[in-house]
C-alpha positions as CSV (number, residue, x, y, z in Angstrom):
1,M,-8.1,-24.0,-18.2
2,H,-8.3,-24.4,-21.9
3,N,-6.6,-27.4,-23.4
4,N,-4.8,-25.2,-25.9
5,V,-3.4,-22.8,-23.3
6,N,0.1,-23.8,-24.2
7,S,-0.5,-23.8,-27.9
8,E,2.8,-21.9,-28.5
9,I,5.5,-22.5,-31.1
10,P,8.0,-24.9,-29.5
11,E,11.1,-22.9,-28.3
12,K,13.5,-24.7,-30.7
13,T,11.5,-23.6,-33.7
14,K,11.1,-20.0,-32.7
15,R,13.2,-17.5,-34.6
16,T,14.2,-14.1,-33.2
17,E,12.5,-12.3,-36.1
18,D,9.2,-14.0,-35.4
19,I,8.9,-12.4,-31.9
20,A,8.3,-8.7,-31.8
21,V,7.9,-8.4,-28.0
22,E,8.8,-10.8,-25.2
23,M,8.1,-9.9,-21.6
24,K,9.5,-12.3,-19.0
25,G,8.7,-12.5,-15.3
26,I,7.2,-9.0,-15.1
27,V,6.4,-8.0,-11.5
28,K,4.8,-4.6,-10.6
29,K,3.7,-3.8,-7.1
30,F,1.7,-0.9,-5.7
31,P,0.9,-0.3,-2.1
32,G,-1.2,-3.2,-0.9
33,I,-1.4,-4.9,-4.3
34,V,0.6,-6.9,-6.8
35,A,-0.7,-5.6,-10.1
36,N,1.6,-7.9,-12.3
37,D,2.7,-11.2,-10.7
38,H,5.5,-12.8,-12.8
39,I,3.8,-12.3,-16.1
40,D,5.2,-13.7,-19.3
41,F,3.8,-12.2,-22.5
42,E,4.7,-12.7,-26.1
43,L,3.7,-10.8,-29.3
44,R,4.6,-12.3,-32.6
45,T,5.6,-10.3,-35.7
46,G,2.5,-9.6,-37.9
47,E,-0.2,-10.7,-35.4
48,I,-3.1,-9.1,-33.6
49,H,-2.9,-10.3,-30.0
50,A,-5.9,-9.6,-27.7
51,L,-5.2,-8.9,-24.0
52,L,-8.1,-9.8,-21.8
53,G,-8.9,-9.6,-18.1
54,E,-11.3,-8.3,-15.5
55,N,-10.9,-4.7,-14.2
56,G,-7.8,-4.7,-12.1
57,A,-6.4,-7.8,-13.7
58,G,-3.2,-6.0,-14.6
59,K,-3.6,-5.4,-18.4
60,T,-3.1,-1.7,-18.6
61,T,-0.3,-1.9,-16.0
62,L,1.5,-4.4,-18.2
63,M,1.1,-2.3,-21.3
64,N,2.2,0.9,-19.4
65,I,5.4,-1.0,-18.5
66,L,5.9,-1.9,-22.2
67,Y,5.3,1.8,-23.2
68,G,7.7,3.1,-20.5
69,L,5.1,4.8,-18.3
70,Y,6.0,2.4,-15.4
71,K,9.2,0.6,-14.5
72,P,8.8,-3.1,-13.5
73,D,10.0,-4.2,-10.1
74,E,11.3,-7.4,-11.7
75,G,11.5,-9.0,-15.1
76,E,13.0,-8.4,-18.5
77,I,11.7,-7.1,-21.9
78,Y,13.0,-8.1,-25.3
79,I,12.2,-6.2,-28.5
80,R,12.8,-8.2,-31.7
81,G,15.1,-10.5,-29.7
82,K,17.2,-7.8,-28.0
83,K,17.0,-7.0,-24.3
84,A,15.5,-3.5,-23.9
85,Q,15.6,-0.9,-21.1
86,I,12.3,1.1,-21.5
87,E,12.3,3.9,-19.0
88,S,10.1,6.4,-20.7
89,P,7.7,6.7,-23.7
90,R,10.5,8.3,-25.6
91,D,12.5,5.0,-25.3
92,A,9.4,3.0,-26.4
93,I,8.9,5.3,-29.5
94,R,12.6,4.9,-30.4
95,L,12.1,1.2,-30.3
96,G,9.0,1.4,-32.6
97,I,6.4,1.0,-29.9
98,G,3.3,3.3,-30.1
99,M,0.3,3.4,-27.8
100,V,-3.3,4.7,-28.4
101,H,-4.8,5.3,-24.9
102,Q,-8.5,4.8,-24.2
103,H,-8.8,8.6,-23.5
104,F,-7.3,10.5,-26.4
105,M,-4.2,12.6,-25.8
106,L,-4.9,15.3,-28.3
107,V,-4.9,19.2,-28.1
108,P,-8.4,20.3,-29.2
109,K,-7.3,23.7,-30.5
110,F,-4.4,22.3,-32.6
111,T,-4.8,20.9,-36.2
112,V,-4.5,17.3,-37.0
113,A,-1.0,17.9,-38.4
114,E,0.1,19.9,-35.4
115,N,-1.0,17.1,-33.0
116,I,0.7,14.5,-35.0
117,V,4.1,16.2,-35.0
118,L,3.8,17.6,-31.4
119,G,7.0,17.0,-29.5
120,Q,9.0,15.8,-32.5
121,R,12.0,17.5,-34.0
122,G,12.0,17.6,-37.8
123,P,15.0,18.3,-40.1
124,K,14.2,22.0,-40.1
125,W,13.8,22.3,-36.3
126,P,12.6,24.7,-34.8
127,L,10.7,25.5,-38.0
128,L,7.9,23.2,-39.2
129,D,7.5,22.3,-42.8
130,L,3.7,21.9,-42.6
131,V,3.3,21.3,-46.3
132,E,5.7,18.3,-46.2
133,I,4.1,17.1,-42.9
134,E,0.6,17.2,-44.4
135,K,1.7,15.4,-47.5
136,K,3.1,12.5,-45.4
137,I,0.0,12.4,-43.3
138,I,-2.2,12.1,-46.4
139,E,0.0,9.3,-47.7
140,L,-0.3,7.4,-44.5
141,S,-4.1,8.0,-44.2
142,E,-4.6,6.7,-47.8
143,K,-2.3,3.7,-47.3
144,Y,-4.2,2.5,-44.1
145,G,-7.7,3.8,-44.8
146,L,-7.5,6.4,-42.1
147,K,-9.2,9.3,-43.9
148,V,-8.7,12.6,-42.1
149,N,-8.1,16.3,-43.1
150,P,-4.6,17.3,-41.8
151,R,-5.7,20.9,-41.5
152,A,-8.8,20.3,-39.5
153,K,-8.9,21.3,-35.8
154,I,-9.3,18.4,-33.4
155,W,-12.4,19.9,-31.8
156,Q,-14.1,19.8,-35.2
157,L,-13.6,16.0,-35.5
158,S,-15.9,13.1,-34.5
159,A,-14.6,10.6,-31.9
160,G,-13.9,8.1,-34.7
161,E,-11.8,10.7,-36.6
162,Q,-9.9,11.6,-33.5
163,Q,-9.0,8.0,-33.0
164,R,-7.6,7.9,-36.6
165,V,-5.4,10.9,-35.7
166,E,-4.1,9.0,-32.6
167,I,-3.2,6.0,-34.8
168,L,-1.7,8.2,-37.5
169,K,0.4,9.9,-34.8
170,I,2.1,6.6,-33.9
171,L,2.4,5.5,-37.5
172,Y,4.0,8.8,-38.4
173,R,6.6,8.2,-35.7
174,G,7.5,4.9,-37.3
175,A,5.8,2.5,-34.9
176,D,5.5,-1.2,-36.0
177,I,4.4,-2.4,-32.5
178,L,1.0,-0.9,-31.7
179,I,-0.9,-1.0,-28.4
180,L,-4.6,-0.1,-28.6
181,D,-6.5,0.3,-25.3
182,E,-10.2,-0.2,-25.7
183,P,-10.1,1.3,-29.2
184,T,-13.8,0.9,-30.1
185,S,-15.4,2.3,-26.9
186,V,-16.5,5.6,-28.7
187,L,-17.0,4.3,-32.2
188,T,-20.2,3.7,-34.3
189,P,-20.6,0.2,-35.7
190,Q,-19.4,1.5,-39.1
191,E,-16.3,3.1,-37.6
192,T,-15.5,-0.1,-35.8
193,E,-15.7,-2.0,-39.1
194,S,-13.4,0.5,-40.6
195,L,-10.9,0.2,-37.7
196,F,-10.8,-3.6,-38.1
197,R,-10.1,-3.3,-41.8
198,T,-7.2,-0.9,-40.9
199,L,-5.8,-3.3,-38.3
200,K,-5.9,-6.3,-40.7
201,S,-4.1,-4.2,-43.3
202,M,-1.4,-3.3,-40.8
203,K,-1.1,-7.0,-39.9
204,K,-0.6,-8.0,-43.5
205,E,2.2,-5.4,-43.7
206,G,4.0,-7.1,-40.7
207,K,3.0,-4.7,-38.0
208,S,2.3,-6.3,-34.5
209,I,-0.8,-5.2,-32.6
210,I,-1.8,-5.6,-29.0
211,F,-5.6,-5.2,-28.6
212,I,-7.0,-4.5,-25.2
213,T,-10.8,-4.8,-25.0
214,H,-13.7,-6.0,-22.9
215,K,-15.8,-6.9,-26.0
216,L,-15.4,-10.6,-26.6
217,D,-17.2,-10.5,-30.0
218,E,-14.5,-8.2,-31.2
219,V,-11.7,-10.5,-29.9
220,M,-13.2,-13.4,-31.8
221,R,-13.4,-11.3,-35.0
222,V,-10.1,-9.5,-35.2
223,S,-7.4,-11.3,-33.1
224,D,-5.1,-14.2,-33.8
225,R,-4.2,-15.1,-30.2
226,V,-5.5,-14.2,-26.8
227,T,-3.7,-13.9,-23.4
228,V,-6.0,-13.8,-20.4
229,L,-5.0,-12.2,-17.1
230,R,-6.7,-12.7,-13.7
231,R,-5.6,-11.0,-10.5
232,G,-2.2,-10.0,-12.0
233,R,-1.4,-13.5,-13.4
234,V,-1.6,-15.2,-16.7
235,I,-4.5,-17.6,-16.7
236,G,-4.1,-18.8,-20.2
237,R,-2.9,-18.3,-23.8
238,V,-5.0,-19.5,-26.7
239,D,-5.3,-19.3,-30.4
240,T,-8.5,-17.5,-31.2
241,K,-9.6,-20.1,-33.7
242,D,-9.5,-22.7,-31.0
243,T,-11.8,-21.0,-28.5
244,D,-15.1,-19.1,-28.1
245,K,-16.3,-16.1,-26.2
246,H,-18.0,-18.3,-23.5
247,E,-14.7,-20.0,-22.7
248,L,-12.8,-16.7,-22.7
249,A,-15.3,-15.2,-20.3
250,K,-15.0,-18.1,-18.0
251,M,-11.2,-17.8,-18.0
252,M,-11.5,-14.1,-17.2
253,V,-13.9,-14.3,-14.2
254,G,-13.6,-18.0,-13.1
255,R,-17.2,-18.9,-13.8
256,E,-19.8,-19.1,-16.5
257,V,-21.1,-15.7,-17.8
258,L,-24.5,-15.1,-19.3
259,F,-24.3,-13.1,-22.5
260,A,-28.0,-13.1,-23.4
261,I,-30.0,-11.8,-20.5
262,R,-33.7,-12.6,-20.9
263,R,-36.0,-9.7,-20.5
264,K,-39.2,-10.8,-18.8
265,P,-42.4,-9.2,-20.2
266,T,-43.5,-6.4,-17.9
267,K,-46.7,-4.4,-17.7
268,I,-46.1,-0.9,-19.0
269,G,-47.8,1.6,-16.6
270,K,-48.3,5.3,-16.4
271,V,-45.8,8.0,-17.6
272,V,-43.2,8.6,-15.0
273,L,-40.8,11.0,-16.8
274,E,-41.8,13.4,-19.5
275,V,-39.3,15.7,-21.3
276,K,-40.8,18.5,-23.5
277,D,-38.8,20.5,-26.0
278,L,-35.7,20.6,-23.8
279,M,-32.8,22.9,-24.5
280,T,-29.6,23.5,-22.6
281,M,-26.0,24.7,-23.1
282,S,-22.8,22.8,-23.0
283,D,-19.8,23.7,-20.8
284,Q,-18.3,25.3,-23.9
285,G,-21.3,27.7,-24.2
286,L,-22.8,25.9,-27.2
287,V,-26.4,24.6,-27.5
288,A,-26.1,21.0,-26.4
289,L,-29.8,20.0,-26.5
290,K,-32.0,21.3,-29.3
291,G,-35.6,20.6,-28.5
292,V,-35.5,17.1,-27.1
293,S,-38.9,15.5,-26.2
294,F,-39.8,11.9,-25.0
295,A,-41.6,10.1,-22.2
296,I,-40.8,6.9,-20.2
297,H,-43.4,4.7,-18.5
298,Q,-43.5,2.5,-15.5
299,G,-41.8,-0.9,-16.2
300,E,-40.0,0.5,-19.3
301,I,-36.3,0.9,-20.2
302,L,-35.8,3.7,-22.8
303,G,-32.3,3.4,-24.3
304,I,-30.5,6.4,-25.8
305,A,-27.9,5.4,-28.3
306,G,-25.3,7.8,-29.7
307,V,-21.6,8.5,-29.9
308,A,-20.4,10.3,-26.8
309,G,-20.6,14.1,-27.0
310,N,-24.0,14.4,-28.7
311,G,-25.9,15.8,-25.8
312,Q,-26.5,12.6,-23.7
313,R,-24.6,13.7,-20.6
314,E,-26.2,17.2,-20.7
315,L,-29.7,15.6,-21.0
316,A,-29.1,13.5,-17.8
317,E,-27.7,16.4,-15.9
318,V,-30.8,18.6,-16.8
319,I,-33.2,15.9,-15.6
320,V,-31.4,15.5,-12.2
321,G,-30.9,19.2,-11.7
322,L,-27.2,19.5,-12.3
323,R,-27.6,21.7,-15.4
324,K,-30.0,24.4,-16.1
325,A,-32.6,24.1,-18.9
326,I,-32.9,27.3,-21.1
327,K,-36.1,26.1,-22.6
328,G,-38.6,23.2,-22.2
329,K,-39.9,21.2,-19.2
330,V,-39.0,18.1,-17.2
331,L,-42.0,16.5,-15.5
332,I,-42.0,13.6,-13.0
333,E,-45.5,12.0,-12.7
334,G,-46.9,15.3,-14.1
335,K,-45.1,17.5,-11.6
336,D,-42.9,20.2,-13.1
337,I,-39.4,19.8,-11.6
338,T,-37.5,21.8,-14.3
339,N,-34.4,23.5,-12.8
340,S,-35.3,22.4,-9.3
341,P,-32.3,21.7,-6.9
342,P,-30.9,18.2,-7.2
343,R,-32.0,17.4,-3.6
344,Q,-35.7,18.2,-4.4
345,I,-35.6,16.1,-7.6
346,L,-34.0,13.1,-5.8
347,K,-36.8,13.3,-3.2
348,Q,-39.3,12.6,-6.0
349,G,-38.0,9.1,-6.1
350,V,-35.2,9.6,-8.7
351,A,-32.0,7.5,-8.6
352,Y,-28.9,8.7,-10.5
353,I,-26.1,6.5,-11.7
354,P,-23.6,9.1,-13.2
355,E,-21.1,8.6,-16.0
356,E,-18.3,10.1,-13.9
357,R,-18.2,7.7,-11.0
358,L,-15.4,9.2,-9.0
359,K,-16.5,12.8,-9.5
360,R,-20.2,12.6,-9.3
361,G,-21.0,9.2,-7.8
362,L,-19.2,9.2,-4.4
363,I,-17.0,11.1,-2.0
364,G,-13.7,9.3,-2.4
365,E,-12.2,10.0,1.0
366,F,-15.4,8.8,2.8
367,S,-15.6,5.1,3.7
368,V,-17.7,2.6,1.8
369,A,-20.2,2.6,4.6
370,E,-20.5,6.4,4.6
371,N,-21.0,6.5,0.9
372,L,-23.7,3.9,1.1
373,V,-25.7,6.0,3.6
374,L,-25.0,9.4,2.1
375,K,-28.6,10.2,1.2
376,E,-30.9,12.0,3.5
377,K,-33.4,9.1,3.7
378,F,-30.6,7.0,5.2
379,L,-29.7,9.6,7.7
380,R,-33.2,9.5,9.0
381,T,-33.2,5.7,9.1
382,F,-30.0,5.6,11.2
383,A,-30.5,8.6,13.5
384,D,-30.6,8.0,17.2
385,G,-31.5,11.6,18.2
386,W,-32.6,14.8,16.5
387,F,-31.5,18.4,16.7
388,L,-34.6,20.5,16.9
389,P,-36.2,22.6,15.5
390,V,-34.4,22.0,12.2
391,S,-34.9,18.2,12.3
392,K,-31.3,17.2,11.6
393,P,-29.8,14.0,13.1
394,L,-27.9,14.7,16.3
395,F,-26.4,11.2,16.5
396,L,-26.0,8.4,13.9
397,N,-26.0,4.8,15.1
398,K,-22.8,3.4,13.7
399,E,-23.6,-0.2,14.6
400,K,-26.8,0.0,12.6
401,I,-25.0,1.6,9.7
402,Y,-22.3,-1.1,9.6
403,N,-24.7,-3.9,9.9
404,Y,-26.7,-2.5,7.0
405,T,-23.7,-1.7,4.8
406,N,-22.2,-5.1,5.4
407,Q,-25.4,-6.6,4.2
408,L,-25.2,-4.5,1.0
409,V,-21.6,-5.3,0.5
410,K,-22.5,-9.0,0.5
411,E,-25.7,-8.6,-1.6
412,Y,-23.9,-6.6,-4.3
413,N,-20.6,-8.5,-4.0
414,I,-18.6,-5.3,-3.4
415,K,-15.0,-6.4,-3.0
416,T,-13.5,-4.3,-0.2
417,V,-11.2,-4.9,2.7
418,S,-14.0,-3.7,5.0
419,A,-17.0,-1.3,5.0
420,S,-14.7,1.3,6.7
421,S,-12.2,1.3,3.8
422,P,-12.0,4.6,1.7
423,A,-14.2,4.3,-1.3
424,N,-11.6,5.6,-3.7
425,Q,-9.5,2.5,-3.0
426,L,-12.1,0.3,-4.8
427,S,-11.8,-0.8,-8.5
428,G,-14.1,0.8,-11.1
429,G,-16.4,-2.2,-11.1
430,N,-16.7,-2.2,-7.3
431,I,-17.3,1.5,-7.2
432,Q,-20.2,1.0,-9.6
433,R,-21.6,-1.8,-7.5
434,M,-21.5,0.5,-4.5
435,I,-23.3,3.3,-6.3
436,L,-26.0,0.8,-7.5
437,A,-26.4,-0.6,-4.0
438,R,-27.0,2.9,-2.6
439,E,-29.3,4.1,-5.4
440,L,-31.4,0.9,-6.0
441,T,-32.1,-0.1,-2.4
442,Q,-34.3,3.0,-2.1
443,T,-36.8,1.5,-4.6
444,P,-36.8,4.5,-6.9
445,K,-39.6,5.2,-9.3
446,L,-37.2,6.7,-12.0
447,I,-33.6,5.6,-12.6
448,I,-31.2,7.7,-14.8
449,A,-28.3,5.4,-15.7
450,V,-25.5,6.9,-17.7
451,Q,-22.9,4.6,-19.1
452,P,-23.5,2.1,-16.3
453,T,-21.1,-0.6,-17.6
454,M,-18.5,1.6,-19.4
455,G,-15.0,0.1,-18.9
456,L,-16.2,-2.8,-16.8
457,D,-15.4,-6.5,-17.3
458,V,-17.9,-9.1,-18.4
459,G,-18.7,-10.2,-14.9
460,A,-19.5,-6.8,-13.5
461,T,-21.3,-5.9,-16.7
462,E,-23.6,-9.0,-16.4
463,F,-24.3,-8.2,-12.8
464,I,-25.2,-4.5,-13.4
465,R,-27.5,-5.3,-16.4
466,S,-29.3,-7.9,-14.3
467,K,-29.9,-5.4,-11.5
468,I,-31.3,-2.8,-13.9
469,L,-33.6,-5.4,-15.3
470,E,-34.8,-6.3,-11.8
471,Q,-35.8,-2.7,-11.3
472,K,-37.7,-2.7,-14.5
473,E,-39.6,-5.8,-13.4
474,R,-40.4,-4.1,-10.1
475,G,-42.0,-1.3,-12.1
476,A,-39.4,1.4,-12.2
477,A,-39.0,3.7,-15.3
478,I,-35.4,3.6,-16.5
479,L,-33.5,6.0,-18.8
480,L,-30.4,4.1,-20.1
481,I,-27.8,6.3,-21.8
482,S,-25.0,4.1,-23.2
483,G,-22.4,4.1,-25.8
484,D,-22.5,0.3,-25.9
485,L,-24.9,-0.5,-28.7
486,D,-25.1,-4.2,-27.7
487,E,-26.2,-3.1,-24.2
488,I,-28.9,-0.8,-25.6
489,L,-30.2,-3.6,-27.9
490,M,-30.1,-6.2,-25.1
491,I,-32.0,-4.6,-22.3
492,S,-34.0,-1.6,-23.8
493,D,-37.7,-1.8,-24.7
494,R,-37.5,1.3,-26.9
495,I,-34.5,3.0,-28.4
496,L,-33.9,6.7,-29.3
497,V,-30.8,7.8,-31.2
498,M,-29.2,11.2,-30.5
499,Y,-27.0,13.2,-32.8
500,E,-25.8,16.8,-32.2
501,G,-28.4,17.4,-29.5
502,R,-31.4,16.1,-31.3
503,I,-33.4,12.9,-31.4
504,V,-32.9,11.6,-34.9
505,G,-34.5,8.2,-34.7
506,E,-36.9,6.0,-32.6
507,M,-37.7,2.3,-32.7
508,L,-38.7,-0.7,-30.6
509,S,-35.7,-2.8,-29.6
510,E,-37.2,-6.0,-31.3
511,E,-37.4,-4.1,-34.6
512,A,-34.0,-2.4,-34.3
513,D,-31.5,-2.6,-37.2
514,I,-28.0,-2.2,-36.0
515,D,-26.8,-0.8,-39.3
516,R,-29.6,1.8,-39.4
517,I,-28.8,2.8,-35.8
518,G,-25.1,3.1,-36.7
519,L,-25.9,5.4,-39.6
520,L,-28.2,7.5,-37.4
521,M,-25.4,7.8,-34.8
522,A,-23.2,9.2,-37.5
523,G,-25.9,11.7,-38.5
524,V,-27.1,9.9,-41.7
525,T,-30.9,10.2,-41.6
526,S,-31.9,9.4,-45.1
């Protein structure tokens, strides 16, 4: 543990007005798990306090308790020195606490102003004085550098602008204690810089900010102090100036973590995937891809950078047969597989790591073992008898299946009670390890990986990136779609940037300029 873990102000010198939030002995249990195990947490007035921990460490549970979404089983909460009973978000808002969730809570068809005042009663209730509301929103946006048009509809805004609306919403309601959960996950580098300037401006004004993130570089840049959780307990508290990201990572996962993964030079082979002039529609009936063309070779990782919602998900779904192309072609080793059924495409040696793990990556009610042998190739491997003439397995050898899956559980370090446990009981990181184990053990020739480390802690992220690089070294062609620009730069050979359904930039990773990529992600091409 860090030698400055207890670098707190001595009790006798603390003043009530110095402490915005104090949580004492917080315990929260769910069936089979203690999410928060006697946690003490303190937020000082006018500081940015980072909350770190692996997936499942208890960070979000603790903040949901502070915001009134959960009730603690034990423990006390003090707000500005006074004991508080926070039984709902309404209680939290009344106490000046606001929370910006990782997934925005906005109504797309409403305007910015309508979203900001949603659920509030103004002086002229039930009438809304939108002119006065818009005036106040403009004043707040100018004061904190959160530029946004109060009359714009949410669906018209970029992800960065929507986040500004979420922050303005809690500021409008008078919050001076702000909880930000993974606030930069959908932002361009320039939007991230703008957010940091806003947070520092709020801090100078005396607002207190809790910053939940997996990005340790951001912790080092913007926070004053850090509290690290592991398995529901506080592992340490440190002043940011007295630590570094390597030590924080070790506190989080209990071991050294490699941040710079070395890419071994690999021989680039023949073209495996070729996409020609591809067009498709979004779920909203709009054109999502507008003539996308590229190729990926054996032993190559092609990274696609871009803010979520610019056609990346639709691109992956067209390639694996989950969405119809309205124009263009998808070729695997020269074979036209455009609009073929997913089963036929996967038989061509394609592995798919989807963005929506729970919806697309597994059957939650099935066991870990069943999910690991879902694919037809595995059914043939573990069949004891066949039903003829349709060549379907009559019996599956459960002993063989469990021996095999226990081996994968060990190799991929999947933390589960047993291979027979339901897959939906696993944490996000362990679900992703399970999906990788199933997809990569088939030695695919093409891997489509969409947001493979999104929302995962540093340990799981390091593991998954190393597995992807192993596949590249083996000679697989890999399409990496990620909103994490550091990840794109770290493991890609070439980088494409997508904006509004088009490829707007291409570069080799060693020649990439992060500022230029950020501008391209925002649609600035000149």
